[in-house]
Residue frames as qw, qx, qy, qz and C-alpha x, y, z in Angstrom:
[[0.302, -0.620, -0.530, 0.494, -3.69, 14.78, -54.48],
 [0.161, 0.745, 0.281, 0.583, -5.08, 18.27, -55.02],
 [0.362, -0.293, -0.376, 0.801, -3.83, 21.24, -53.06],
 [0.018, 0.844, 0.471, 0.257, -6.19, 24.10, -52.53],
 [0.286, 0.331, -0.208, 0.875, -4.93, 27.64, -52.01],
 [0.118, -0.301, -0.639, 0.698, -6.09, 29.55, -48.95],
 [0.263, 0.110, -0.114, -0.952, -8.41, 31.75, -51.02],
 [0.488, -0.144, -0.707, -0.492, -10.79, 28.85, -51.76],
 [0.264, -0.279, -0.823, 0.419, -11.59, 28.29, -48.04],
 [0.234, -0.751, -0.440, -0.433, -14.86, 29.77, -46.91],
 [0.201, 0.321, -0.427, 0.821, -13.84, 32.55, -44.56],
 [0.569, -0.456, -0.042, -0.683, -17.28, 32.56, -42.87],
 [0.903, -0.237, -0.357, -0.015, -16.44, 29.17, -41.32],
 [0.663, 0.068, -0.371, 0.646, -13.10, 30.33, -39.91],
 [0.134, 0.042, -0.250, 0.958, -13.60, 33.98, -38.90],
 [0.202, -0.691, -0.669, -0.182, -16.81, 34.72, -37.13],
 [0.034, -0.645, 0.076, -0.760, -17.79, 38.11, -35.84],
 [0.043, 0.110, -0.730, 0.673, -17.92, 38.74, -32.06],
 [0.611, -0.012, 0.148, -0.777, -21.74, 38.99, -32.28],
 [0.814, 0.118, -0.492, -0.284, -21.89, 35.49, -33.80],
 [0.436, 0.192, -0.780, 0.407, -19.54, 34.15, -31.16],
 [0.210, -0.080, 0.556, -0.800, -21.63, 35.64, -28.33],
 [0.735, 0.037, -0.116, -0.667, -24.84, 34.35, -29.95],
 [0.769, 0.132, -0.620, -0.078, -23.44, 30.83, -30.08],
 [0.564, -0.014, -0.669, 0.483, -21.84, 30.82, -26.63],
 [0.240, -0.547, 0.073, -0.799, -24.08, 33.25, -24.73],
 [0.818, -0.462, -0.191, -0.283, -25.58, 30.65, -22.42],
 [0.813, -0.029, -0.346, 0.468, -22.13, 29.50, -21.36],
 [0.268, 0.317, -0.240, 0.878, -21.05, 33.05, -20.46],
 [0.498, -0.529, -0.067, -0.684, -24.33, 33.70, -18.67],
 [0.894, -0.337, -0.294, 0.004, -23.81, 30.56, -16.60],
 [0.654, 0.107, -0.308, 0.682, -20.23, 31.54, -15.85],
 [0.048, -0.472, 0.108, -0.873, -21.34, 35.01, -14.79],
 [0.712, -0.491, -0.194, -0.463, -24.01, 33.47, -12.56],
 [0.871, -0.197, -0.348, 0.286, -21.52, 31.18, -10.86],
 [0.447, 0.230, -0.266, 0.823, -19.06, 34.03, -10.18],
 [0.275, -0.485, 0.054, -0.828, -21.72, 36.34, -8.76],
 [0.831, -0.415, -0.291, -0.230, -23.12, 33.45, -6.66],
 [0.773, -0.076, -0.359, 0.517, -19.68, 32.81, -5.17],
 [0.169, 0.348, -0.185, 0.904, -19.17, 36.52, -4.54],
 [0.547, -0.518, -0.146, -0.641, -22.56, 36.58, -2.77],
 [0.875, -0.324, -0.349, 0.085, -21.56, 33.66, -0.56],
 [0.576, 0.110, -0.315, 0.746, -18.28, 35.34, 0.36],
 [0.106, -0.428, 0.065, -0.895, -20.08, 38.57, 1.26],
 [0.742, -0.475, -0.256, -0.397, -22.65, 36.65, 3.31],
 [0.812, -0.146, -0.391, 0.407, -19.79, 34.98, 5.18],
 [0.279, 0.287, -0.232, 0.887, -18.37, 38.44, 5.91],
 [0.400, -0.489, -0.063, -0.773, -21.69, 39.60, 7.34],
 [0.852, -0.393, -0.245, -0.245, -22.39, 36.55, 9.51],
 [0.729, 0.110, -0.470, 0.485, -18.88, 36.12, 10.82],
 [0.508, -0.848, -0.142, 0.056, -17.96, 37.23, 14.33],
 [0.735, -0.067, 0.042, 0.673, -14.33, 37.81, 13.36],
 [0.078, -0.867, -0.045, 0.490, -12.82, 41.32, 13.46],
 [0.116, 0.645, -0.551, -0.516, -10.46, 40.72, 10.49],
 [0.839, 0.264, 0.473, -0.060, -11.27, 38.53, 7.50],
 [0.072, 0.590, -0.601, -0.534, -8.95, 37.75, 4.60],
 [0.690, 0.236, 0.682, -0.046, -10.40, 35.71, 1.76],
 [0.633, 0.519, 0.462, 0.342, -9.48, 35.44, -1.95],
 [0.420, 0.240, 0.094, 0.870, -7.44, 38.61, -1.86],
 [0.250, -0.731, -0.227, -0.592, -10.18, 40.63, -0.13],
 [0.364, -0.044, -0.626, 0.688, -9.71, 42.06, 3.36],
 [0.376, -0.698, -0.326, -0.514, -12.36, 43.22, 5.78],
 [0.319, -0.028, -0.627, 0.710, -11.63, 44.77, 9.17],
 [0.392, -0.543, -0.301, -0.679, -14.72, 45.55, 11.24],
 [0.133, -0.155, 0.714, -0.669, -16.17, 45.62, 14.67],
 [0.335, -0.331, -0.827, -0.306, -19.00, 43.08, 15.03],
 [0.487, -0.549, -0.022, -0.678, -22.06, 43.96, 17.08],
 [0.002, -0.221, 0.858, -0.464, -21.73, 42.67, 20.63],
 [0.572, -0.352, -0.639, -0.375, -24.40, 40.14, 21.63],
 [0.226, -0.284, 0.571, -0.736, -26.07, 40.59, 25.00],
 [0.067, -0.202, -0.973, 0.091, -28.12, 37.88, 26.65],
 [0.219, 0.496, 0.513, -0.666, -30.88, 40.38, 27.39],
 [0.345, 0.406, -0.360, -0.766, -31.30, 40.94, 23.62],
 [0.234, 0.037, -0.929, -0.285, -32.30, 37.29, 23.13],
 [0.633, -0.060, 0.258, -0.728, -35.94, 36.31, 23.46],
 [0.051, 0.072, -0.990, -0.107, -36.83, 32.64, 23.85],
 [0.668, 0.052, 0.102, -0.735, -40.32, 31.49, 22.96],
 [0.380, -0.028, 0.924, -0.001, -41.79, 28.01, 22.82],
 [0.398, 0.092, -0.536, -0.739, -43.70, 26.79, 19.83],
 [0.394, 0.139, 0.810, -0.412, -47.02, 25.21, 20.83],
 [0.130, -0.098, -0.754, -0.636, -49.34, 23.58, 18.36]]
């Protein structure tokens, strides 16, 4: 059995530069970034559409006064073809 010292191993296979790593795995990180921003967008949309005065979600806190709905502000129309 032959033992090889560490100097004979091709270092390019072991240590890759950060640019090479990002080039190989860029689509994964782009997908991960898209998922996180999509979830953040859903949470913010929930905050906007909610009628609650205080919302606590994933460590975020929002205290607000929602706009009061009045029946006179609603317009009902019928759709006729």
